[in-house]
N, C-alpha and C positions, 0 to 999 in steps of 0.2 A: 327546491326541485333540482333535477339532475343537470339541466342546462346551466344553471347558476353555479352549482357545485363544480362543474367542469371548468367554468370560466375562472372561478377562484383558484382552482388547482393550476391552471395555466399561468395565472399571474403570480401566485405565491409559492408554488411547490415545484416549479420547473424553470428551466432556463430558456423557455421558448421565446423566440424573437418577437418584439413588440409589434412589428408589422404583420406577422402571422396572426397575432391575436386581434389586431385591427380588422384584418380580412375576415376572421372568424365571426366577429360581432355583427358584421353586416351581411353575412352569408345567408343564402336561402336555407341551407342545412340547419342553421341555428333557429331560423324562423319556424321551420317545420317541426323541429324537436321541442320548441317552446310552445307551439300551438297558440300563437297570438290571437287574442279574441278580436272579433270585428264589432265595432260599436254600432249599436242601434241608432244612436244620435251622432251622426258624423259632424254636426256643427260644434260639438263640444271638444275643442282642441285642448282643453285643460284636463281632460279625463286621464287618469294615470295609465290606463292601458294603451293610450296613444304613444306613450314614451317608454314602453317596456324595455327596450334595448338600453337606453341611456340610464334608466333607473337600475337595471341589472348591473351595468358597468360600474356605476357609482357604488353600489353595495359591495361589489367585488373588490374595488379599490380600498374601501374602508373595512374590509373583512376583519383585520386584526382587532378593531374595536368591537365588532360584533362578537367575535370569539371571546374576547376579554370579558364582555358583559355576561355572556353565558357562563363562563367559568366562575365569575363572582356570584352569580345567582345560584349556581350549583353548590358552592361553598357555604353560602348563607343557608340554603335549604338543608344541607348536611348538618350544619351547626345547630339549627333549630331542632332537627330531629334528635341530635345527641342531647340537647338540653331537655327536650320533652321526655326522653328516656332516663333522665336523671344523671347523665354523664357530663356534668358541667366541666369537670377538669379536662376531659377529653375534648370537649367542644372548644374550650379556651386555648388548647394547645394543638389544634388541628394543623397538620402539615400542609403547606401549599406546594406539595411536590409537583402538581400539574402545571404550576405557573413558572415560567422562565423569568427569573428576576433580572436577567441581562437584557430583556426586551426593552426597547425604547420605541413605544408605539408612535409617538409624535414624529420622530425622525423617520421611522420606517414608512409611515403612511404619507408624510409630506414628500418623501422621495418617490413614492408610488404615484402620487398625483401628477408629479412632473413627468415621470416615465410613461404613464398610461394616458397622458393628455390626448394623444391622437386617437386612442381607442374610444374615449368618452365622446370626443367631438365627432368621430365617425358614426357612433351610435346615435347621437343627437341628429346628425344630418340625415341618416337613413330613416329614422322614425319620422322626421318632418317630410321627407320625400314620399314615403309610403302613405302618409296621411293625405298629402296633397293629391297624389294619384287617385286615391279612393274618393276624395271629395269631388275632384274634377270629373271622374267617370260617372258619378251618380248625380251631381248637382250642376255640372258644367261650369263652375266658377271656383277658382282657387282662393285660398285664404291669403291674407297679407303676410308676406314672408317674415317681416320684422316681428309682427305680432305672434306668428307661429313659433319663431325662435325664442321669443320671450316666454311663451308658454312652456317650451321645453326646458329652459333654464330654471324656471320656477319649479317645475316638476322634479328636476334633478336636485334642487336645493331642499325640497320636501324630504327626499330620501336621506340626504346628508343630515338634516336636522333631526329626523327620526332616530338615526343612529347615534348622533352626538348629544342627544337630549340628556343622557346620563353622564356625559363627559364633562369634567371640570372645564370652566371657561378658559383656564390657562392653556388647555389644549384646543378647545373648540375654535377660539378666535384665530389662532395661527393656521389651523386647517382650512377654515373658510377663506382666510386671506390668501392661502395658496391657490384655491380655485380661482380667485380673482387675478392673482399675479400671473398665472399661466393662461389666462384668458379662456377658461372653460366656461365661466359665467361672467356676464357683464355687471358693471356697477348698478345699472338700472334693473337688471334681472334680480340681483341680490336684494335690492331695495323693495322691489315688488313682492318678493317672497316674504321678507321679514314683516311686512305690513299686511300680509294675509289676504290680499284682494282676490286672488284666484284659487284659494285653498279649496280642495274638494269637500272639506267640512269646515264649519265655523271654528276658527282658532283664535285664541287670545293673543294680542300683541305682547311679546315679551317685554319685561320692564327695561331690559338693556338693549332694546331694538336700535337705539340711536348709535350704539357702538358699532354695530354691523354696517349701518349706513355711513358712518364716519370712515370705516375701512373702504367702502365703495368710493366715496369722494376722494380720499387720499390716493387710491389706486388710479382713479380717472386722471387726477392731476399728474402723477408720476408717469403714467403710460403715455399721456398726451405729450408731455415734455420730451420723453424718450423718442417718440415718433418724429417730433420736430427736429430733434438733434440728428436723428438718422437721415432725414431728408436733407439736412444741411451738409452732411459729410458723405453721403452716398453718391458715388459716381455712376451707379448702375453696374450690374453684373456682380454685385456683392463686394466691390472694391471700395475701401474707405480712404479718405485722404485727411491729412492734418490741415486744419484751417489756421492761417496766421492772422490773428486778430489785431496785430500791432498797427496795421494801416487802416483799420476801420475807424471812421470818425464817429463823434458822439451822436450825430443825427442818425446814422445807420444803426448804431447800437440801440438807440431809443426806439427806432422802428421795429427792431427785432424783439425788444422787450414788450412792446405793445402787441405785437403779433402773438407772442407767447400768452399774454393775458387774454387776448381774444379767443384763442383756441382752447385755453383751459376753461374759461367761463362757458363756452359753447358745450364743453363736455360735462361740466358739473352742474350747471343751472337746471337742466331737465330733472335731475335727481332731487334737488332742493324744492323745485316747484311741485313735483309729484308728491313729495312727502307732505307738503302743506295741504295740497288738494285732498290727498287720501285721509289725512288726519281730520280735516274739516268734515269730510263725508262721514267718517266714523262718529265724530262728536255730534253732528247734526242728526244722527239716527238715535241719539239717546232718547228713551221714552219720555213723553211729555209729563208723566206723573212723577218723574224722578225729582227729588227735593235737594239732594246733595250732589256735588261733583263726583261722578263715578270714578272708580280706580282707573279705567281706561282713559278717561278724559284728562285726569291729572298726569297720568303716565305720558300721554302724547304731548301735553303742553311742556312738561319738564324736559322731555326728550328732545323736542324741537329746539328749545333754548340751548341745550347742550350741543346738539348737532350743528346749529348755526355758528356757535363759538368755535367748535372743532373745525368746521369748514373754513372759517376765516383764518384760523391758525394754519391749516394746510396751505391755503392760498398765499398767506403772508410769507411763510417759511420757504415756499417753493418759488415764488415770484418776486417778492420785494427784497428779501434778504440776499437773493442770488443775482439781483440786477444792479448791484453797486449803486443804489439810490437813484437809478434811472426811473423807477416807478415809485409812486407814493401810495399811502393808504387811500387817499382820495381817488387816485386812478383806479384802484381796485373797486371802490364803491361805485364809481362811474361805470366801470365795466359791468358790474352786476345790474345797475340801473338800465343800461343799454339792452340787457337781456330780460327786462321786466322782472328782476329778482332782487330789487332793493326792498327796504322795510315797507315802504308805502304800497308797492305793487303786491307783495306777498300778503300784507294785511288786507288788501282789497279782496283777496280770495276768501279770507275768513268772513269778511263783511257780506259777501255775496251768499255764502253758505248760511249765515245767520238769518238772512232775509227769508230763506225757505225752511228754516228750522221751526218746528212746531213747539218743542219743549222750551220752557222758560230757562231751565238750568242749562240746556244746550246752548241757548243764545248767550248766556252769561259766560259760559266756558269759551265760546268762540270769540267773544269780545275781549276776554282776557288774553287769548292767544294773539289776537290782532294787535293789542296794545304792546305785548312783549316783543313782537316782531318789529314794530316801529321803533322801539327803544334800542333793540340790539343792532339793527341795521339803519 
């Protein structure tokens, strides 16, 4: 549509100031030109039309991949036509004159994600504000802000995944990591998207889902530690100071290390807990007549094993190795236990789901997951 073509042109074919583009994405002018649809069911905050601005912004930022996909499809279509016409030699030697071999899509788009962060966040905020105003005016009660923001992040990631579905994972993972790094989506938002809880259609959980959640956990760890470091050195007004640690005794250093552990576990445990709960819900819904472990069940069990190991690695490398032996592996396990995220607590989630599961195969799968969690943690 014209509104989206205009946004792409502003981002990729002009030198327009980013702040002007940000103002454009939230303008009434854009809303009028887009003709945003009003939902009949205002309670559905997950409907794609609620988030039309942020979805448009994401598509525009990722436009080089959209363009590249169309070019590839056109070349394939042309080659097939040449082959059908018996011109195999011409089909095999087709010129790619329309493709700029100097393009580095990953670098270009990664830079664009950073540059247009404010545009995407403004679009997300405007969509949420518009939705809240409509719900309040018609129902008199607003939706929970955190849940609404989560719905927006999931919707944005649906657009990203639709575009990157044909992109090699060598590019896809760094691009999604960039959305995390620049705080356009949260780790919890990314996790919710990849496990498909609020998808507008039923989607299969990808076999490499745990790699995306591992990125989310890693990002939560690093961003939390950066915030703590900033609090430590910030005097206010954006002025930093150098801390002389030479006079800090071992007790103070230990307390600081414990605080880092507490804050990091607070940030990451909700993701791990949600993953187990979501996996259990999916497995518990396995039809009772199923005789073998379905692919989705095996995928989730193996993925959780890989994720827990990856999460422990991220925590160890960021907390234990950087604390000069002030923290031990047992301290880490105790920290997880204090947040109800040790093996026993996570296994209890599986056991509760098993009690309400009707299928025998589902029960066995949940028991297998419960046993694995107890062993790993």
